[in-house]
C-alpha positions as CSV (number, residue, x, y, z in Angstrom):
1,X,0.0,0.0,0.0
2,X,2.8,2.4,0.9
3,X,4.6,1.7,-2.4
4,X,1.3,2.3,-4.3
5,X,0.8,5.6,-2.6
6,X,4.4,6.6,-3.4
7,X,3.8,5.8,-7.1
8,X,0.6,7.9,-7.2
9,X,2.5,10.7,-5.4
10,X,5.3,10.5,-8.0
11,X,2.8,10.7,-10.9
12,X,1.3,13.9,-9.5
13,X,4.7,15.5,-8.8
14,X,5.8,14.7,-12.4
15,X,2.8,16.6,-13.9
16,X,4.3,20.2,-13.5
17,X,7.6,19.1,-15.2
18,X,5.7,17.5,-18.1
19,X,3.6,20.6,-18.6
20,X,6.7,22.8,-18.5
21,X,8.3,20.9,-21.3
22,X,5.2,20.8,-23.4
23,X,4.9,24.6,-23.4
24,X,2.4,24.6,-20.5
25,X,-0.1,22.7,-22.8
26,X,-2.1,20.0,-21.0
27,X,-3.3,18.8,-24.5
28,X,0.2,18.1,-25.7
29,X,1.3,16.5,-22.5
30,X,-1.8,14.2,-22.5
31,X,-1.3,13.3,-26.1
32,X,2.2,12.2,-25.3
33,X,1.1,10.3,-22.2
34,X,-1.6,8.6,-24.3
35,X,0.9,7.4,-26.9
36,X,3.1,6.0,-24.1
37,X,0.2,4.3,-22.4
38,X,-1.0,2.7,-25.7
39,X,2.5,1.4,-26.4
40,X,3.7,0.4,-22.9
41,X,0.7,0.5,-20.5
42,X,0.7,2.2,-17.1
43,X,4.2,0.9,-16.4
44,X,5.4,3.2,-19.2
45,X,3.7,6.2,-17.6
46,X,5.3,5.3,-14.3
47,X,8.7,5.1,-15.9
48,X,8.4,8.5,-17.5
49,X,7.3,10.0,-14.3
50,X,10.4,8.5,-12.6
51,X,12.6,10.0,-15.3
52,X,11.1,13.4,-14.9
53,X,11.7,13.3,-11.2
54,X,15.3,12.4,-11.7
55,X,15.0,8.6,-11.6
56,X,16.4,6.4,-8.9
57,X,20.1,6.9,-9.6
58,X,21.1,9.6,-7.1
59,X,22.2,7.1,-4.6
60,X,24.7,5.5,-7.0
61,X,24.9,1.9,-8.1
62,X,25.8,0.3,-4.8
63,X,22.1,0.3,-3.6
64,X,21.1,-1.9,-6.5
65,X,21.7,-5.6,-7.4
66,X,22.4,-6.9,-10.9
67,X,18.8,-8.1,-10.9
68,X,17.6,-4.5,-10.1
69,X,19.7,-3.0,-12.9
70,X,19.7,-5.6,-15.7
71,X,16.8,-7.9,-14.9
72,X,16.9,-11.7,-14.7
73,X,18.4,-14.1,-17.1
74,X,15.7,-14.5,-19.7
75,X,13.7,-17.7,-19.7
76,X,14.2,-20.1,-22.7
77,X,12.3,-18.9,-25.8
78,X,11.7,-21.4,-28.7
79,X,11.8,-18.4,-31.0
80,X,15.4,-17.6,-30.0
81,X,17.8,-20.2,-31.3
82,X,21.1,-18.7,-32.5
83,X,23.6,-21.1,-34.0
84,X,26.4,-22.2,-31.7
85,X,29.8,-23.2,-33.0
86,X,31.3,-25.8,-30.7
87,X,35.1,-25.8,-31.1
88,X,36.9,-28.9,-29.7
89,X,40.7,-28.3,-29.7
90,X,42.4,-31.7,-29.0
91,X,45.9,-32.8,-28.4
92,X,46.6,-36.3,-27.1
93,X,43.3,-36.7,-25.2
94,X,42.1,-39.9,-26.9
95,X,41.1,-41.5,-23.5
96,X,38.6,-38.7,-22.8
97,X,37.4,-37.9,-26.2
98,X,34.4,-40.2,-26.4
99,X,33.0,-38.9,-23.1
100,X,33.6,-35.3,-24.2
101,X,32.0,-35.7,-27.6
102,X,29.0,-37.7,-26.4
103,X,28.3,-34.9,-23.9
104,X,28.3,-32.4,-26.9
105,X,26.2,-34.3,-29.3
106,X,23.7,-35.2,-26.5
107,X,22.9,-31.5,-25.9
108,X,19.1,-30.8,-25.7
109,X,19.7,-27.5,-27.6
110,X,20.1,-28.6,-31.2
111,X,21.2,-25.6,-33.3
112,X,24.9,-26.2,-33.3
113,X,27.9,-27.2,-35.4
114,X,30.9,-29.0,-34.1
115,X,34.5,-28.1,-35.3
116,X,36.9,-30.9,-34.3
117,X,40.5,-29.7,-34.3
118,X,43.6,-31.9,-33.7
119,X,47.0,-30.4,-33.1
120,X,49.0,-33.4,-34.5
121,X,48.3,-35.8,-31.7
122,X,50.6,-38.8,-31.3
123,X,47.8,-41.1,-29.8
124,X,44.7,-42.4,-31.6
125,X,42.8,-39.1,-31.2
126,X,42.3,-38.7,-34.9
127,X,40.5,-42.0,-35.2
128,X,38.1,-41.1,-32.5
129,X,37.4,-37.7,-34.0
130,X,36.8,-39.2,-37.4
131,X,34.5,-41.7,-35.9
132,X,32.2,-38.9,-34.5
133,X,32.4,-36.9,-37.8
134,X,31.1,-40.0,-39.6
135,X,28.3,-40.4,-37.0
136,X,27.2,-36.8,-37.2
137,X,28.3,-35.6,-40.7
138,X,25.8,-32.9,-41.1
139,X,26.9,-31.1,-37.9
140,X,30.6,-31.8,-37.9
141,X,33.7,-30.4,-39.6
142,X,37.3,-31.6,-39.0
143,X,40.6,-29.8,-39.3
144,X,43.7,-31.7,-38.3
145,X,47.2,-30.1,-38.2
146,X,50.2,-31.9,-39.9
147,X,52.5,-30.1,-37.4
148,X,51.8,-29.0,-33.8
149,X,50.9,-25.3,-33.6
150,X,52.7,-24.9,-30.3
151,X,49.8,-22.9,-28.8
152,X,46.3,-23.8,-27.7
153,X,45.3,-20.2,-28.5
154,X,46.4,-20.6,-32.1
155,X,44.0,-23.5,-32.1
156,X,41.3,-21.3,-30.7
157,X,42.0,-18.8,-33.4
158,X,41.9,-21.5,-36.1
159,X,38.5,-22.5,-34.8
160,X,37.1,-19.0,-34.8
161,X,38.1,-18.6,-38.4
162,X,36.0,-21.6,-39.3
163,X,33.1,-21.0,-37.0
164,X,29.8,-19.7,-38.5
165,X,27.7,-19.5,-35.4
166,X,26.7,-16.3,-33.6
167,X,27.8,-17.9,-30.3
168,X,30.9,-20.0,-29.7
169,X,31.7,-22.7,-27.1
170,X,35.3,-24.0,-26.8
171,X,34.7,-27.5,-25.4
172,X,38.2,-28.7,-24.2
173,X,38.8,-32.3,-25.2
174,X,39.3,-33.8,-21.8
175,X,36.3,-32.2,-20.1
176,X,32.6,-33.0,-20.3
177,X,29.3,-31.4,-19.3
178,X,25.6,-31.8,-18.5
179,X,23.2,-32.3,-21.3
180,X,21.5,-28.9,-20.7
181,X,24.8,-27.0,-21.0
182,X,23.7,-25.1,-24.1
183,X,20.0,-24.9,-23.4
184,X,20.6,-23.2,-20.0
185,X,23.2,-20.7,-21.4
186,X,21.9,-19.7,-24.8
187,X,18.9,-18.1,-23.3
188,X,21.1,-15.5,-21.5
189,X,22.0,-14.0,-24.9
190,X,18.5,-12.8,-25.4
191,X,19.8,-9.9,-23.4
192,X,21.9,-8.2,-26.1
193,X,24.3,-6.7,-23.5
194,X,25.5,-10.2,-22.4
195,X,28.8,-11.0,-24.1
196,X,29.7,-14.1,-22.1
197,X,27.8,-16.7,-20.0
198,X,29.4,-19.3,-17.8
199,X,28.1,-22.1,-15.7
200,X,28.9,-24.1,-12.6
201,X,32.2,-25.9,-12.7
202,X,33.0,-29.1,-10.8
203,X,36.7,-30.0,-10.7
204,X,37.1,-33.8,-11.3
205,X,39.9,-36.3,-11.4
206,X,40.4,-39.9,-12.5
207,X,38.4,-42.3,-14.6
208,X,35.6,-42.7,-13.7
209,X,35.7,-39.0,-12.8
210,X,35.5,-38.2,-9.1
211,X,34.8,-34.7,-7.7
212,X,37.8,-32.9,-6.3
213,X,36.3,-29.5,-5.4
214,X,33.6,-27.1,-6.4
215,X,33.4,-23.7,-7.9
216,X,32.2,-22.4,-4.5
217,X,35.4,-23.7,-2.9
218,X,37.6,-22.4,-5.8
219,X,36.2,-18.8,-5.6
220,X,35.4,-18.7,-1.8
221,X,38.0,-16.1,-1.0
222,X,36.6,-13.6,-3.5
223,X,33.2,-13.4,-1.9
224,X,31.7,-11.6,-4.9
225,X,28.7,-13.7,-5.7
226,X,26.4,-16.5,-4.6
227,X,27.5,-19.2,-6.9
228,X,24.3,-21.2,-6.1
229,X,22.1,-18.6,-7.8
230,X,22.0,-17.3,-11.4
231,X,22.9,-13.7,-12.0
232,X,23.7,-11.0,-14.5
233,X,26.6,-8.6,-13.7
234,X,28.6,-5.9,-15.5
235,X,32.1,-6.8,-16.5
236,X,33.4,-3.6,-14.8
237,X,31.8,-4.4,-11.5
238,X,33.0,-8.0,-11.5
239,X,36.5,-6.9,-12.3
240,X,36.6,-4.4,-9.5
241,X,35.1,-6.8,-7.0
242,X,37.4,-9.7,-7.6
243,X,37.8,-10.8,-11.2
244,X,41.0,-8.7,-11.4
245,X,42.4,-10.8,-8.5
246,X,41.4,-14.3,-9.7
247,X,39.9,-15.6,-12.9
248,X,36.2,-16.4,-12.0
249,X,35.9,-18.5,-15.2
250,X,38.3,-21.3,-14.2
251,X,37.9,-23.3,-17.4
252,X,36.9,-22.2,-20.9
253,X,34.7,-25.3,-21.3
254,X,32.3,-23.6,-18.9
255,X,31.8,-20.5,-21.1
256,X,29.6,-19.6,-24.0
257,X,30.4,-16.3,-25.7
258,X,29.6,-14.1,-28.8
259,X,31.7,-14.8,-31.8
260,X,34.9,-12.7,-31.3
261,X,35.3,-12.1,-35.1
262,X,37.8,-9.3,-35.6
263,X,38.9,-9.1,-32.0
264,X,42.4,-7.5,-32.1
265,X,43.7,-9.8,-29.4
266,X,43.6,-12.7,-31.8
267,X,46.5,-11.1,-33.7
268,X,48.5,-10.2,-30.6
269,X,51.7,-12.4,-30.4
270,X,51.8,-11.8,-26.6
271,X,48.5,-13.5,-26.2
272,X,49.1,-16.3,-28.7
273,X,52.2,-17.4,-26.8
274,X,50.8,-17.4,-23.3
275,X,50.5,-20.7,-21.4
276,X,48.5,-20.0,-18.2
277,X,46.5,-16.8,-18.3
278,X,45.5,-16.4,-21.9
279,X,41.9,-17.5,-21.3
280,X,41.5,-14.9,-18.6
281,X,42.7,-12.1,-20.9
282,X,40.5,-13.4,-23.6
283,X,37.4,-13.2,-21.4
284,X,38.3,-9.7,-20.3
285,X,38.7,-8.5,-23.9
286,X,35.4,-9.8,-25.2
287,X,33.2,-8.7,-22.3
288,X,34.5,-5.2,-21.8
289,X,31.6,-2.7,-21.8
290,X,29.0,-5.5,-21.4
291,X,27.4,-8.0,-19.1
292,X,28.2,-11.5,-17.9
293,X,25.7,-14.2,-17.1
294,X,26.2,-17.0,-14.7
295,X,24.0,-20.1,-14.1
296,X,24.4,-23.0,-11.7
297,X,21.7,-24.9,-13.5
298,X,24.2,-26.4,-16.0
299,X,27.5,-28.0,-15.1
300,X,30.9,-28.2,-16.7
301,X,33.2,-31.0,-15.4
302,X,36.8,-29.7,-15.5
303,X,39.2,-32.6,-15.5
304,X,42.4,-32.3,-13.4
305,X,45.5,-34.3,-14.1
306,X,48.3,-35.2,-11.7
307,X,51.5,-33.6,-12.8
308,X,49.7,-31.6,-15.6
309,X,51.3,-28.6,-17.2
310,X,48.9,-26.2,-15.6
311,X,49.5,-27.6,-12.1
312,X,53.3,-27.6,-12.4
313,X,53.2,-24.1,-14.0
314,X,51.7,-22.6,-10.9
315,X,55.0,-23.2,-9.1
316,X,57.1,-21.9,-12.0
317,X,58.2,-18.3,-12.8
318,X,55.8,-18.3,-15.8
319,X,52.8,-18.2,-13.4
320,X,53.9,-14.9,-11.9
321,X,55.1,-13.4,-15.1
322,X,51.9,-14.1,-16.9
323,X,49.9,-12.4,-14.0
324,X,51.8,-9.3,-14.8
325,X,50.6,-9.6,-18.4
326,X,47.1,-9.9,-17.0
327,X,47.6,-6.8,-15.0
328,X,48.9,-5.0,-18.1
329,X,45.7,-5.9,-20.0
330,X,43.5,-5.0,-17.1
331,X,44.9,-1.5,-16.9
332,X,44.6,-1.0,-20.6
333,X,41.0,-2.3,-20.8
334,X,39.3,-1.3,-17.6
335,X,38.9,1.8,-15.5
336,X,40.6,0.6,-12.3
337,X,41.7,2.2,-9.0
338,X,45.3,1.3,-8.2
339,X,43.9,-0.5,-5.1
340,X,42.5,-3.2,-7.5
341,X,46.0,-4.1,-8.7
342,X,47.3,-4.0,-5.2
343,X,44.8,-6.7,-4.3
344,X,46.1,-8.8,-7.1
345,X,49.6,-8.1,-5.9
346,X,48.9,-9.2,-2.4
347,X,47.1,-12.4,-3.5
348,X,49.9,-13.3,-5.9
349,X,52.6,-12.7,-3.3
350,X,50.7,-14.8,-0.8
351,X,50.8,-17.6,-3.4
352,X,54.5,-17.0,-3.9
353,X,55.2,-17.2,-0.2
354,X,53.2,-20.5,0.1
355,X,55.5,-22.1,-2.6
356,X,58.8,-20.3,-2.1
357,X,58.8,-18.6,1.2
358,X,58.8,-14.9,2.2
359,X,62.5,-14.1,2.0
360,X,62.6,-13.7,-1.8
361,X,60.5,-10.6,-2.5
362,X,63.0,-9.1,-4.9
363,X,62.9,-12.2,-7.0
364,X,59.1,-12.0,-7.0
365,X,59.2,-8.3,-8.1
366,X,61.4,-9.2,-11.1
367,X,58.6,-11.4,-12.3
368,X,55.6,-9.4,-11.2
369,X,55.5,-5.7,-10.4
370,X,52.3,-3.7,-10.8
371,X,54.3,-0.5,-11.0
372,X,55.6,-1.6,-14.4
373,X,52.1,-1.7,-15.8
374,X,50.2,1.0,-14.0
375,X,51.5,3.7,-16.3
376,X,49.6,2.1,-19.1
377,X,46.4,3.2,-17.5
378,X,46.8,6.8,-18.9
379,X,46.7,5.4,-22.4
380,X,43.4,3.6,-21.9
381,X,40.5,4.7,-24.0
382,X,37.5,5.8,-21.9
383,X,34.3,3.8,-21.4
384,X,31.7,5.4,-23.7
385,X,28.0,4.9,-23.9
386,X,26.5,5.8,-27.2
387,X,22.8,6.5,-26.5
388,X,20.1,6.3,-29.1
389,X,16.3,7.0,-29.0
390,X,15.6,3.8,-30.8
391,X,17.1,1.5,-33.5
392,X,15.1,3.0,-36.3
393,X,15.8,4.7,-39.7
394,X,17.0,8.3,-39.6
395,X,20.3,10.1,-39.5
396,X,20.0,10.9,-35.8
397,X,19.5,7.2,-35.1
398,X,22.0,5.6,-37.5
399,X,24.9,8.1,-37.0
400,X,25.4,7.0,-33.4
401,X,25.7,3.4,-34.6
402,X,28.3,4.4,-37.1
403,X,30.2,6.4,-34.5
404,X,30.0,3.5,-32.0
405,X,31.5,1.1,-34.6
406,X,34.3,3.5,-35.5
407,X,35.2,4.2,-31.9
408,X,35.1,0.4,-31.1
409,X,37.6,-0.2,-34.0
410,X,39.9,2.4,-32.3
411,X,39.9,0.4,-29.1
412,X,37.2,2.2,-27.1
413,X,35.0,0.3,-24.7
414,X,31.7,1.2,-26.3
415,X,28.2,0.3,-25.1
416,X,25.1,1.2,-27.1
417,X,22.2,2.3,-24.9
418,X,18.9,1.8,-26.7
419,X,16.2,3.7,-25.0
420,X,13.6,1.7,-26.9
421,X,11.3,4.5,-27.7
422,X,10.3,2.9,-31.0
423,X,10.3,-0.7,-32.3
424,X,13.6,-2.0,-33.5
425,X,14.2,-2.1,-37.2
426,X,16.2,-5.2,-37.9
427,X,18.1,-3.6,-40.8
428,X,19.2,-0.7,-38.5
429,X,20.2,-3.2,-35.8
430,X,22.3,-5.1,-38.3
431,X,24.4,-1.9,-38.8
432,X,25.8,-2.3,-35.2
433,X,28.9,-4.4,-34.8
434,X,28.0,-7.6,-33.0
435,X,31.0,-7.1,-30.7
436,X,29.4,-4.0,-29.2
437,X,27.1,-4.7,-26.2
438,X,23.6,-3.3,-26.6
439,X,22.1,-2.2,-23.3
440,X,18.3,-2.3,-23.1
441,X,17.4,-1.7,-19.5
442,X,14.2,-3.1,-18.0
443,X,13.9,0.3,-16.2
444,X,15.3,3.4,-17.9
445,X,14.9,5.4,-14.6
446,X,17.8,3.2,-13.3
447,X,20.1,4.2,-16.1
448,X,22.3,6.4,-13.8
449,X,22.9,3.5,-11.4
450,X,23.5,1.0,-14.3
451,X,26.0,3.2,-16.0
452,X,27.9,3.8,-12.8
453,X,27.9,0.0,-12.2
454,X,29.3,-0.5,-15.7
455,X,32.1,2.0,-15.1
456,X,30.9,4.4,-17.8
457,X,32.9,7.7,-18.0
458,X,31.1,9.4,-20.9
459,X,27.6,9.4,-22.4
460,X,27.2,10.6,-25.9
461,X,23.6,11.3,-27.0
462,X,22.1,12.4,-30.3
463,X,18.4,13.1,-29.7
464,X,16.9,15.9,-27.6
465,X,14.6,13.5,-25.7
466,X,17.6,11.3,-24.9
467,X,19.8,14.2,-24.1
468,X,17.3,15.6,-21.5
469,X,16.3,12.2,-20.1
470,X,19.9,11.1,-19.4
471,X,20.8,14.6,-18.1
472,X,18.0,14.3,-15.6
473,X,18.9,10.7,-14.6
474,X,22.7,11.5,-14.3
475,X,22.2,14.9,-12.6
476,X,23.7,13.6,-9.3
477,X,26.6,11.7,-11.0
478,X,29.2,14.3,-12.0
479,X,31.8,11.6,-12.7
480,X,29.9,10.6,-15.8
481,X,30.3,13.3,-18.5
482,X,27.8,13.9,-21.2
483,X,28.4,15.1,-24.8
484,X,25.5,16.0,-27.1
485,X,25.6,15.9,-30.9
486,X,22.8,18.0,-32.3
487,X,20.9,16.8,-35.4
488,X,18.5,19.7,-35.8
489,X,16.0,19.1,-32.9
490,X,16.7,22.0,-30.6
491,X,16.2,24.7,-33.3
492,X,12.7,23.2,-33.8
493,X,11.7,23.8,-30.2
494,X,9.5,26.7,-29.3
495,X,11.1,29.4,-27.2
496,X,9.1,28.3,-24.1
497,X,10.2,24.7,-24.6
498,X,13.8,25.8,-24.9
499,X,13.5,28.0,-21.8
500,X,12.1,25.0,-19.9
501,X,15.1,22.7,-20.7
502,X,17.9,25.2,-20.7
503,X,18.5,25.0,-16.9
504,X,19.0,21.3,-17.1
505,X,21.3,21.6,-20.2
506,X,23.3,24.3,-18.4
507,X,23.7,22.1,-15.3
508,X,24.4,18.8,-16.9
509,X,25.7,18.8,-20.5
510,X,29.5,19.2,-20.7
511,X,29.8,19.9,-24.4
512,X,27.7,20.3,-27.5
513,X,28.7,19.2,-31.0
514,X,26.8,20.6,-34.0
515,X,26.9,19.6,-37.7
516,X,25.2,22.7,-39.2
517,X,25.5,26.3,-38.3
518,X,21.8,26.7,-38.1
519,X,21.7,24.2,-35.2
520,X,23.2,26.8,-32.8
521,X,21.1,29.8,-33.7
522,X,18.6,29.1,-30.9
523,X,21.2,29.4,-28.2
524,X,22.7,32.6,-26.9
525,X,26.4,33.4,-27.5
526,X,27.1,33.2,-23.8
527,X,25.6,29.7,-23.6
528,X,27.7,28.6,-26.6
529,X,30.9,29.8,-25.0
530,X,30.0,28.2,-21.7
531,X,29.4,24.8,-23.3
532,X,32.3,25.0,-25.8
533,X,30.2,24.3,-28.9
534,X,32.3,22.5,-31.6
535,X,31.4,22.0,-35.2
536,X,32.2,18.5,-36.5
537,X,31.1,17.7,-40.0
538,X,29.5,14.3,-40.6
539,X,31.5,11.6,-42.5
540,X,31.0,8.0,-43.4
541,X,33.5,5.2,-43.9
542,X,34.2,3.9,-47.4
543,X,32.8,0.4,-48.1
544,X,32.4,-1.9,-51.1
545,X,29.6,-0.9,-53.5
546,X,27.8,-3.5,-55.4
547,X,25.2,-1.8,-57.7
548,X,21.8,-3.6,-57.8
549,X,20.7,-4.9,-61.2
550,X,18.5,-2.5,-63.1
551,X,16.9,-5.4,-64.9
552,X,15.6,-6.7,-61.6
553,X,13.5,-3.5,-61.3
554,X,12.5,-3.4,-65.0
555,X,14.6,-0.3,-65.6
556,X,16.2,0.2,-68.9
557,X,19.9,1.0,-69.4
558,X,19.2,4.4,-70.8
559,X,16.5,5.4,-68.4
560,X,17.1,8.3,-66.0
561,X,16.8,7.2,-62.3
562,X,16.4,9.2,-59.2
563,X,16.9,7.6,-55.7
564,X,15.2,9.1,-52.6
565,X,16.4,7.6,-49.3
566,X,14.6,9.1,-46.3
567,X,12.2,8.5,-43.5
568,X,8.8,8.3,-45.1
569,X,7.3,11.4,-43.4
570,X,5.6,14.2,-45.2
571,X,8.4,16.7,-44.5
572,X,10.9,14.6,-46.5
573,X,9.0,15.3,-49.7
574,X,7.9,11.8,-50.8
575,X,4.6,13.0,-52.2
576,X,6.2,16.0,-54.0
577,X,8.9,13.7,-55.4
578,X,6.3,11.3,-56.9
579,X,4.3,14.2,-58.4
580,X,7.4,15.8,-59.9
581,X,8.6,12.6,-61.5
582,X,5.2,11.9,-62.9
583,X,5.0,15.4,-64.4
584,X,8.6,15.1,-65.7
585,X,7.8,11.8,-67.5
586,X,5.2,13.6,-69.6
587,X,7.8,16.1,-70.9
588,X,11.2,14.2,-71.0
589,X,12.8,12.5,-73.9
590,X,13.8,9.6,-71.5
591,X,11.9,7.4,-69.2
592,X,12.4,8.7,-65.6
593,X,12.2,6.4,-62.6
594,X,12.0,7.1,-58.9
595,X,13.3,4.7,-56.3
596,X,11.8,5.3,-52.8
597,X,13.7,3.8,-49.9
598,X,12.5,4.0,-46.4
599,X,9.6,3.2,-44.0
600,X,7.0,5.4,-42.3
601,X,3.5,6.8,-42.7
602,X,4.1,8.1,-46.2
603,X,5.2,4.7,-47.4
604,X,2.0,3.3,-46.0
605,X,-0.2,6.1,-47.5
606,X,1.3,6.3,-50.9
607,X,2.7,2.8,-51.8
608,X,-0.6,1.4,-53.1
609,X,-2.0,4.4,-54.8
610,X,1.1,5.8,-56.4
611,X,3.0,2.6,-57.3
612,X,3.7,2.3,-61.0
613,X,6.3,1.0,-63.5
614,X,8.3,4.2,-62.9
615,X,7.7,4.8,-59.2
616,X,9.3,2.0,-57.1
617,X,8.5,1.6,-53.4
618,X,11.4,-0.4,-52.0
619,X,10.8,0.0,-48.2
620,X,13.8,-0.1,-45.8
621,X,17.1,-1.1,-47.4
622,X,20.4,-1.4,-45.5
623,X,22.6,-1.3,-48.6
624,X,21.5,2.1,-49.8
625,X,24.8,2.8,-51.6
626,X,24.1,-0.2,-53.9
627,X,20.9,1.6,-54.9
628,X,22.5,5.0,-55.3
629,X,25.2,3.4,-57.5
630,X,22.6,2.1,-59.9
631,X,20.7,5.4,-60.2
632,X,21.8,8.6,-62.0
633,X,21.2,11.0,-59.1
634,X,20.3,11.0,-55.4
635,X,17.2,12.9,-54.6
636,X,16.3,14.8,-51.4
637,X,13.3,17.1,-51.9
638,X,13.1,17.8,-48.2
639,X,11.1,20.5,-46.5
640,X,12.0,19.3,-43.0
641,X,12.8,22.3,-40.8
642,X,15.3,20.3,-38.8
643,X,17.4,19.3,-41.9
644,X,21.0,19.8,-41.1
645,X,23.7,17.7,-42.7
646,X,21.9,14.6,-44.2
647,X,24.0,11.5,-44.1
648,X,22.3,10.1,-47.3
649,X,24.0,12.8,-49.3
650,X,27.4,11.5,-48.2
651,X,26.3,7.9,-49.0
652,X,25.3,9.1,-52.5
653,X,28.6,10.9,-53.1
654,X,30.5,7.9,-51.8
655,X,28.5,5.7,-54.2
656,X,29.8,8.0,-57.0
657,X,26.6,9.9,-57.9
658,X,25.5,13.6,-57.8
659,X,22.5,14.8,-55.9
660,X,19.3,16.8,-56.6
661,X,18.3,18.4,-53.3
662,X,16.5,21.3,-51.7
663,X,18.8,23.9,-50.3
664,X,18.5,23.5,-46.6
665,X,21.0,23.3,-43.7
666,X,24.5,22.4,-44.8
667,X,23.4,20.8,-48.1
668,X,25.2,23.3,-50.3
669,X,28.5,23.0,-48.4
670,X,28.2,19.2,-48.5
671,X,28.0,19.2,-52.3
672,X,30.8,21.7,-52.9
673,X,33.8,20.8,-54.9
674,X,36.7,22.9,-56.3
675,X,34.8,23.1,-59.6
676,X,31.3,23.7,-58.3
677,X,28.5,21.7,-56.8
678,X,28.3,17.9,-57.3
679,X,24.6,18.2,-57.7
680,X,21.7,20.6,-58.3
681,X,19.9,22.6,-55.7
682,X,16.4,24.2,-55.6
683,X,14.8,26.5,-53.1
684,X,12.1,25.8,-50.6
685,X,9.7,28.8,-50.2
686,X,7.7,29.0,-47.0
687,X,8.5,25.3,-46.4
688,X,6.6,24.3,-49.5
689,X,8.0,22.8,-52.7
690,X,7.1,24.1,-56.2
691,X,6.4,20.7,-57.8
692,X,6.1,22.1,-61.3
693,X,9.4,23.9,-61.1
694,X,11.0,20.7,-59.6
695,X,9.6,18.7,-62.5
696,X,11.3,21.1,-64.9
697,X,14.6,20.7,-63.2
698,X,14.3,16.9,-63.4
699,X,13.6,17.1,-67.1
700,X,16.6,19.3,-67.7
701,X,18.9,17.0,-65.8
702,X,17.5,14.0,-67.7
703,X,17.7,15.5,-71.2
704,X,20.8,17.8,-70.9
705,X,23.5,15.1,-70.8
706,X,26.3,17.6,-70.8
707,X,24.9,19.3,-67.7
708,X,24.5,16.0,-66.0
709,X,28.1,14.9,-66.9
710,X,29.5,18.2,-65.5
711,X,27.7,17.5,-62.1
712,X,28.9,13.9,-62.2
713,X,32.5,14.9,-62.8
714,X,32.6,16.9,-59.5
715,X,31.4,14.0,-57.3
716,X,34.9,12.5,-56.6
717,X,36.2,15.8,-55.4
718,X,33.2,16.5,-53.2
719,X,33.4,13.0,-51.7
720,X,37.0,13.6,-50.6
721,X,35.8,15.8,-47.8
722,X,34.2,12.8,-46.0
723,X,37.1,11.2,-44.2
724,X,35.7,9.2,-41.3
725,X,39.1,8.9,-39.7
726,X,39.4,12.7,-39.4
727,X,35.9,12.9,-38.0
728,X,36.8,10.4,-35.3
729,X,39.9,12.4,-34.5
730,X,37.8,15.4,-33.9
731,X,35.4,13.5,-31.6
732,X,38.4,12.1,-29.7
733,X,39.5,15.7,-29.1
734,X,36.1,16.5,-27.6
735,X,36.2,13.4,-25.4
736,X,39.7,14.3,-24.1
737,X,38.7,17.9,-23.4
738,X,35.6,16.8,-21.5
739,X,37.3,14.1,-19.5
């Protein structure tokens, strides 16, 4: 009852703030509330009220459990069945192979492939592996080395290169597992921030295998989790609470993880030549910026061998030297206090004293010294959250994905926070690198606590609603900086709306980035100086272009083709484009076609009534450069008041084609080359398009081939401006300045 009263009280206290933002208009506030209620129910209304009141983050992350912040491990879902690549790296483990392989092929989860590797064994391992490949030919692939690779991690890498699954399990050849190993762990990856899941491990010895000790006993001194209960936790929090001291995943056979395709570590000779701690470093590298899942409901049986290399190595110099390598990676990957390394130092020295006594500290320091690696912390890239309104089409939504991918390639720990304000478009989601964790919180009002728990240092947002929401939720956490890139939304606010949000922007935002000069006109000169506004022009990376086949769309080789890529909203000029092309076809010497790419209300309204053999409604397409490449010109007849620096113009230029566009925002500057514009511009008068005049321009471009060729000749020069590497350099300067 008390909680219900508190919720009702919160709803009433949120009303004045909602009214202030919606220009004091109860109608606008109610319309927004109704849309939220229809999409998310009363829970959505409560969440927005919590956001308006500053959320529940002011007390920091320590008050909340992983369950509070990230929810539970999702239950098994028959509709979620990603392919798993099971890599079995074997070397002279013939006596254990049948038990190992039987435990794999008996899995209750069935969508998996098995990659059997042999590193030139001298026993009869190859015969056993071939036996199973013959028994399960449709699921099995073999790769046997003619010479020993000299490194188990080289075998891992070889398996990754073959693996086609979204998830990977390295099932070591002398271990075995419960039949539900995959079924219990695959479900965790329904949470897109989970990068690795691991299960209970029982250490066994002998044949038949007898229990030696449990995971609880192995990790007892860390006291960081209840290993009898499943949980989700952030990589950062687990590292700081004990994973930096001891590897909590004692055996790779217990782990399931997202495919590490393209992970730089896989090319690092230091890692490839490790003997003891390479698996630990591997886990740290793939989970950075994301979550781990743990379940005790599946079991991995980790076989111990008397006199094994791993046991004897714990007494050798190698053991301590490799821990310094771990410390080096930790300081380069994670935001750590020096005290975390000191804990590792104390634990390792205690191990040393148990094996070698306490009178040889200088010898210990020659092998392991945290001072030697601590200086690397200053070269670490910060932990960045790229926050998006939703994974939907639109420059303000796709540009953050591009930026996240580019920063990730440069070594940043990047997490994409999806605020889920619209349904996810699969094509947009596919633009995000699968190695970037995607955080979708069960309660956005806990974002402040979740980001603190994840060790986030900087939040970069790209949508006014997201800017303000996160500013409100992070208002008490000054350690997390916030950068805003404007994409034309603030200039569209009314003066009363801007006045309502300016105090929050003043208090919380550390720096603004703008892409078009018109973005900043709504802010005073003093505010711009205070927040150190920086102009960074958009850019996109080069990529292979494979033009679609004109014949597949029944378009002739000599036809003139325009390609419009935009959200299907009235302001983007879909209706005017169709009218102008239809009018132009009545007057032109050539057949003129219009390709319309995008989704939205205009697509739904126009696609049936206006579809013809010359107007092609293609819906959402991820490979828009392939369509620009087959057309003659890009087309952007926009009358959108927020138009700033449209990314589709860059896509079109990088596909090698000029653009016909309305002159808004930075469009003229974007098309400039040393010889003139790489396209043709027309004016928008009173935010209306003169369709007749536009049709005349289309006819001229279609029929005057010398004019078209002159515009086309300027494209390469105009495209040279869009160097994604230089753009990222500028954003890195902003991050350094803010931090």
